[in-house]
C-alpha positions in Angstrom: 4.9 48.4 82.0 3.9 47.5 85.5 6.7 45.0 86.0 9.4 47.4 84.7 10.1 49.5 87.7 12.1 52.1 85.9 9.0 53.3 84.1 6.0 55.1 85.5 2.3 54.6 84.6 2.7 56.8 81.5 5.8 54.8 80.4 8.3 57.6 81.2 11.7 56.6 82.6 12.3 57.5 86.3 14.5 56.6 89.1 12.8 54.1 91.4 11.7 55.4 94.8 13.4 53.2 97.4 12.8 55.5 100.4 10.2 53.1 102.0 12.4 50.0 101.6 14.3 48.6 104.6 18.1 48.4 104.6 19.3 44.9 104.2 22.6 43.2 103.5 23.0 42.7 99.7 25.5 41.0 97.5 25.8 40.4 93.8 28.3 38.4 91.8 28.8 38.8 88.0 31.1 37.1 85.6 32.4 37.6 82.1 35.3 36.7 79.8 37.7 38.1 77.3 38.7 35.6 74.5 41.9 36.3 72.6 44.5 34.9 70.3 46.8 32.3 71.8 49.8 34.6 71.3 48.1 37.4 73.2 47.2 35.0 76.0 51.0 34.1 76.2 52.0 37.7 76.3 49.7 38.3 79.3 50.5 35.0 81.1 54.2 35.6 80.7 54.0 39.2 81.9 55.4 40.6 78.6 52.6 43.2 77.9 54.3 46.5 77.2 51.7 48.5 79.3 52.4 46.6 82.5 50.7 43.9 84.5 47.4 43.5 82.6 45.5 41.5 85.3 46.4 43.9 88.1 45.5 47.0 86.2 42.2 45.4 85.1 41.4 44.5 88.7 41.9 48.1 89.9 39.8 49.3 86.9 37.0 47.0 87.8 36.9 48.2 91.4 36.9 51.8 90.2 34.1 51.0 87.7 31.9 49.5 90.4 32.3 52.7 92.5 31.4 54.8 89.5 28.3 52.9 88.4 25.8 55.6 89.4 27.7 58.1 87.2 27.5 55.8 84.2 24.0 54.2 84.3 21.4 57.0 84.4 18.8 55.5 86.7 21.2 53.7 89.2 21.2 54.9 92.8 24.5 55.9 94.3 25.2 53.3 96.9 27.6 53.0 99.8 29.6 50.0 98.6 31.0 48.0 101.5 33.1 45.6 99.4 34.2 45.1 95.8 36.5 42.3 94.8 37.5 41.6 91.2 39.2 38.3 90.4 40.8 37.7 87.0 42.1 34.3 86.0 43.9 33.1 82.9 42.0 30.3 81.1 44.2 28.5 78.6 41.1 26.7 77.2 39.5 30.0 75.9 42.3 31.2 75.5 41.7 34.3 77.5 40.8 35.8 80.8 37.8 34.9 83.1 36.5 37.7 85.3 34.4 37.6 88.4 33.3 40.5 90.5 31.6 40.5 93.9 30.0 43.6 95.3 28.4 44.0 98.8 26.4 46.7 100.5 23.8 47.3 103.2 21.1 49.4 101.7 17.7 49.7 100.1 18.6 48.4 96.6 20.8 45.8 95.1 24.3 45.9 93.6 23.8 43.9 90.5 24.7 46.8 88.3 27.8 47.5 90.2 29.0 43.9 89.8 28.2 44.0 86.1 30.0 47.3 85.7 33.0 46.0 87.5 33.3 43.0 85.2 32.7 45.1 82.1 35.3 47.7 83.1 37.9 45.0 83.9 37.2 43.3 80.5 37.5 46.7 78.6 40.8 47.3 80.4 42.2 43.9 79.4 41.2 44.8 75.8 42.8 48.2 76.0 46.0 47.0 77.3 46.7 44.4 74.5 44.6 45.7 71.6 47.8 46.8 69.8 48.7 43.1 69.3 45.2 41.6 69.1 42.3 43.3 67.4 40.2 40.1 67.4 39.4 39.9 71.2 35.9 39.1 72.2 34.3 40.3 75.4 31.4 38.0 76.2 29.0 36.3 78.6 28.8 39.2 81.1 26.0 38.2 83.4 24.8 38.2 87.0 25.4 34.7 88.5 24.2 35.4 92.1 22.1 38.2 93.7 21.0 38.0 97.3 19.2 40.3 99.8 16.2 42.5 99.6 12.5 41.8 99.0 13.1 39.5 96.0 15.5 37.3 97.9 18.2 35.1 96.4 18.8 34.4 92.7 21.4 31.9 91.5 21.9 31.6 87.7 21.2 28.1 86.4 
């Protein structure tokens, strides 16, 4: 378990001690998608969803989700987030919504979990807002595509 930092020598889960780390600029970008029926895609793209502007509400939910990550994921550090942006775009080829979240901070640990939570929360919000007309939606491919800063440096997904 030496490589898994959230476990101690006995294998017990613990919060990683970052007190000796240096503050550095950090950024993470995550992506995901919500695939849906073509009629549901039309409802969203034409602004006819009964609960309101699906993409705007999901964007705000994603931002809020990023800010609440430490409350949701037991071993995450609460971080001073400097920036969260959540971009949702309609993709007729899916059909569905593509989601990308960027999170920045200056601190002792990265913001990958915050970016993943932003995408997840935005995707769940899209689902919630149109589930009455489409129970077949699929939330998928949520992943970190870029992480930069800190001791481990830069990661770009292949």
